N, C-alpha and C positions, 0 to 999 in steps of 0.2 A: 708642137703637137704633143698632147698629154694623154698618157695611158695610165689608168689606175688599176692596180692589182690588189685583190683582197685574198689573203691566205693565212698561213700560220707561221709562227716563229717559235724559238730562234731558228735562223737559217744558217747555212754553212759559212756565211761571211762573218760569223761570230764564234770563233773557235774556243772561246772561254766558256761556252755553254754546251750542255748536251743537246744534240739535234735529233729530234724524232722524225719519223717518216713524213708526217705532214709538212714539217719545216723543210726537209730535204726536197720534197716535191715542189713546194713553193719556190725554193731556190732554183730548181730546174725551170719552172715556168717563167720566173723573172728573167733568167738568162735567155730563154727562148724569145721573150718579148723584146729584150735588148737587141738580139741578133736580127729579129724580124724588122725592127725599125731601121737598123743600119742597112740591112739588105735592100729595103725599100727606098734607101737614100733620103730618109726623112730629115729635114733640116731642124736643128735644135730640138731633138726629142726630149721629152720630160717623162720620167717613169716614177710614179709614186706607189709605194708598197705599204698597204695598211694591213698589219699582221695581228691576228689574235694571239696574244702572248702574255702569260702571267709571270714570266721570269723577271724578278726585280733587277733593275739596272741603276747604276749610280746617278744617271741623269734623269731617272724616272721615265715618263712616256714621251719625252721630248724627241722630235725627229732626229734621225741620224742621216748622214750623207756619206755615200761611198761610191766608188766607180766599178763598173763591170766591163772587162774587155770584150770587144766583139771578136768573133772568129772569122769575119768577112772583111778582107782588106778593101779599101776604097781608093781608086786611082792608083797612083804610084807609091803612096805612103803606106805606113803600117796600119794595122787594124785599129780603128778608133775605140775609145772607151766611152761609156755612157754613164752620166751621173744619176744616182738613184737616191730618192728621198724615202727613207725607211721609217715608218711610224708604228712601233709596237704598242698595242693597247690591251688592257685587261678587258674581260668579257663585257661588262656593262658599258664601258666607253666604246668598245668595238661595235656593239649593237647600234649605238647612237650615230656612229659614223655613216650608217646607211641612210640617214636622213638628208645627206647631201654635203655635209661639211665636217671637218675635223682639223685640229691643230696640225699643221704641216701638210695638209691636203690642198687640193686645188682651190683657187679663189672662187667665190660664188659666181662670177661672170666668166670664168675660164672655160673655154670650149673643151669638151672631153672627146677625144678621138675614139676611144674604146675602153670598156671595162672588162677585166679578166678575173675570174674567180677560181680558186683552187683550195686544196688543203683538207677541208672538212665541211660539214653541212652548214655550220654557222657562217663561215665566209661566203658560201654560195648564196645564202639568203640575204646577208648584208649587202653583197654585191648586187643582187637583183633589185633590192630597194634603191640603192644608190644609182644604178643605171636607169631606173624608172624616173627618179627625181631629176637626174641630170640629162635625161633624154639621150643616152648613149647606147650603142650596140653592145651586147654582152656575150662573151664566151665563157662557158662554165666547164671547168675541168673536173669531172666527177671522179675523184681520186678514191677508188674502191667503192664498194656498195655498203652504205651505212646500215641498211636494213638487214642485210646478211650478217653483218658484224653483230648487231643486237640479237639476232637469232642465235648466234653461237654463244653469246653471253647468257641468254635465257636458258640454254641447255645446261650451263655450268651452275646457274643460280636459280633453280626451280623454286627455292624458298623466298625469292624476291619478286614475286609476280607483279605486284603493284609498281615497283621501280622499273621493271623491264617494260611493262605496258606504257609507263610514262615516257621512258626513253624512246620507245618505238613511235608513239604518237608525236612527240616533240620533233623527232627526225623527219617524220613524214611531212609535217607542216613546213619545216625549213626547206626540205627538198622540193616540195610542190612550188614554193615561191620561185625557186630557180628554174624548174621545168616550165613554168608558165611565162617567165620573163626571158629566158635565154634565147639567143639567136643562133648560136653554134655550141656544140658540146664536144668534149673529148672524154675518153675512158682510159683506164689503166691497162686494159687487155682487149684483145679482139673479142673474147667471150663477153666481157662486160659491155662492149659496144652494143651487142644485141640486147642486153639487159636494159641499157639506157634507152634504146629505141622503143622497147616495150613499155617502159615507164612514161616516155613521151606520148605513146598511144593512149595509155590510161588517162593521162592529163588532158587529152584532146588535141594534141599538137599534130598528130598524123591525120590530116584532113585534106580536102581537095586542093587547097591552096599550097600545101607543102608536098604535093605529089612530085616525086623525082628530085626533091631537094636533099642534099647531103647534110643531114642534121648532125651526125655523130661521127667522129674520127677516133681511131685508136692511137694514143700516144703513150707508149710504154715508158717506164722510168728510164731516164737517160742521163748522161754526164757530158760535160764540156771539157775538152782537153786543156783549155787555157786556165781553168780554175780547179782542175782535179789535183788532189794531193799527190806528191811524188811517190814512186815505188819505194817503200821502206827498205832500208838495208837489212839483210838477214842478220839475226842475232843468235849466237850459239846458246842453247839451253838444254838441260839434261833430260827433260821429259818430252814425250810426244804430246803436244798441247793442242787440245780441241777447244775452240772458242765459240761461246754463244754471245752474240752482241745484239742487244735490243730487249724488248719487253717480253715477259712471259704472258702472252696475250690469250684471249679467249678461244682462239682457233687452234691452239697447240694441243698435243697429246702428252700430258704430263706423265702418266704411268708408263707408257712405252719408252719415253725419253729416259726416265730414271732407271728402269729395269734393264734397258738395253745398254746404257753406259756402265752400270754396275757389273753386268756380265762380261763386258769387254775388259773392264779394269781387273776383274778376278783372273783373267787369262794373261793380262799384260800390265804388270804393276807400275810400269814407267809411263802410264797414261795419266794425264791431268786434264781436268775440265775447268776452264776459266769462264766464269759468267760475268759479263759486263752488261749491266742493266738489271733486269729482273722485274720487280713489282710494277704494275700499272696503278699508281696511287689513286685512290678514290674511284677506281673502276673495276680492277681485278687484282686483288691481293691474294686470292685463294690459290691460283695456279702455282705461283712461286713458293708459297708456304707448303703446299702439298708436295712439291718436288723435293724440297729440303727435308721434309719429314720422311718421305720414302727412302731417300739416300741414307738418312740417319738410322732407320729401321734395318737397313741392309748392312749397317756397319761399315759404310764406305765414305764417310765424311772427309777422310783425308785425300780423296781423289779430286775434290772440288775446291776451287778458289773463287770466292765471291767478291767482286770489286764494286758492286753497285753501279749507279750511273756515273759516267765519266764525261768530262768536257771533250768536245770534238778534237781539240788540239792534243789531247793525250792519247788518242786512239792509234795514231801512227806507230808509237812505240809498242802498244799492245798487239797490234797486227804483226809487227816484226817478231814478236816473241811467241807467236802461235804458229802451228803447222797447217791448220785447216779450220774452216768455219763449220757451223752446225745450225740446222734448223729442223723443225718438225711440224707437220700439220696432221690433224685428223680430218676425215672427209666432211667438209662443210661447204655450203654455198659461198661463204666468204672466201675460202681458198680457191674454189672453182672459178670464181669471177675475178679474184684479186691478184696480187703479186707480192713479192718480198724484196723491198729495196735493199735490205741487208746483203743479199746475194751479190749485187754489183759492187758494194763497198769491199767485200772480201776479195772479189776478183781484181779490183783495182789495186789492192795491196798484194796481188800475186798469189792469193790463197784460194784453192778450190773449196767447194762446200759439200758436206754430207747432208742430205735432206731427203724427205719424201718428195715425190714428184707429182704433186696434185695441182699446184698452180700452173698456169700457162708458161710462166717464166721458168719454173723448175723443169718442166718437160723439155723446153727448148735447150736449157743449159745441159741437161742430161744427154740429149742427143749430140751436143757439141763436145761432150767429154769434160765440161767444166764443173759438173756436179756429179757426185757419187750417190746414186739413189739407193734407197731401201724401201721395203714395202710398208705401207701405212699400217699401224697397229701391230707390228711384228717386232718385238724387242730382240729376238734372236737375230733377225736380219739387220737391225741397227748395229748390234754387236759385231756382226760379220763385217759390215761396211767400215766400222771404226778400226777393227783389227787389220783389215786389208790395207787401209790407209796408213796405219802405223808401220806396217811392214814394207811400205813403199815410200817412206819418208824422203829419201834422196831424190827419187823420181818426181815427187810432188814439188819439191823445191826448185827443180830444174825447169818447171813450166811457168814460173812467175811472169816472165816477160811476155810469153805467149798469151797468158790469160788476160793480162792488161791490154795487150794489143787487140784481142778479141772484143773486149768491152768497147774500146774506142771505135772499132769498125762497125759492130752490130748495134750498139746502144749510144751512138754519138748523138748528143742533144740537137745538133744542127739538122740531123737526118730525121730522127723520130719526131721532132717538133715542127717539121715542114708545114703541115696543115695550118697550124696556128700562125706561123710566120707569114704564110701567104695571105691569110685572112687579114692580118694587121696592115698589110699594104693598102687595103681598101675595105675596111669593116662594113659589113652589110647587115641589114635587118632581115629577120626571117620573113618569108613571103606571106605568112598568115597574119602579119601586122599591118595596120592601116598606114597609108602614106602620110597622113597628116599628123597624128599624134602617136603613132607606133603602138597602138593598143590592139588587143585581140578582138576578133569579131564577137560581139555580144550575142549573136544568134547561134554561136557554137555551144551546144548544150553541155559538153564536158568541161570546157575551159570556164564557162560561166558558172557551172555548178561548183567547181573547185575554188574559184575566186570568191563565191559566196561563202563556202565553208571556211575559208581562211579569214574572211572578214568577220565572221561570227566567232571564230575560235579564240579562246583566252590566250 
């Protein structure tokens, strides 16, 4: 039985590379697929992962093979592992993979049990095309809202109207292909679940045939205990170190971040800010450069340490050397609908997080005491949160095991991914697809309209 997953790389199984949020989500979904097939007692399961990934590798784009342990024991023996064929492809090759075949992929006559899409809009669209060609049911994991993301970028780049409009229309076209082809969907938050339902309505999928059909499930970011990195040993260091890990993305509030940290540092000179990541190359260089310039103007460059992007394998040591994580949002629809995978990575390392509480995940973590919130747009309140944490350094360190345990209990991949695992036991087509060729009703004015638009679009 073969399942093909389209997503993004590098994934967490390649510690020699930096792993971004789409790759981490793909890793979560791949593990969910593995556990779902084992739970369904599928004999000789085959999982193929086709990943959009421009990272150069010594072997080029040749398929890799590795095993993922299941967390469900079978019979009297230990939990089995499932072999994965991993095919990383650059963008042009990845697009072609949707036509039905690619090196390392399924044979032309190989039956496809199901197709699963995740990561970003291009994998969703490529998976939709592949599922149509290979006549397989499709689950689309809508990992964040790409249109809200582009809206936040347009706010930062009002001088790039043509580029923003092009990005928006490009994403709409790719997303529509997935909305018209998908049989089940998942979102990153319960808020986003309602957004996806609305998008399905605009696409024409909320019709008389899908009445009462559970189209969309919420699958928050989750981790599997069997593949999670160990809790790093604490390391003595002379400063109170606050760590930013990830991109300076379009949804963040640069001015509040810079001014709040500078104000905290002026009161507590043993404060250090470690930045791992930073620029979003070819997408958003402006936010990081603006942050560095603001800190320089304030005469506080000695408070920051910039490490650029680091391979996943190096992060454990960096987590061990920090005291607390840091994130910041400004009020955007991207934050309202989305999430922050970096929060769980800090908590797994036993580190709480200082952040605004705009995302659904941030609100939940604040209520659980795993996140120290501050008011959006308020630099003084950020400084307060940092100083309170600095003066509670010993108490924060004592919570490491409890924070890690909380993640495994609340965001366990086996639990949050249950809807996808259950579907994989017997993948079904959406009820508005015909029984013979699994196409949509040509009399549906909305699905027919959008299909025509896509057929005519460049």
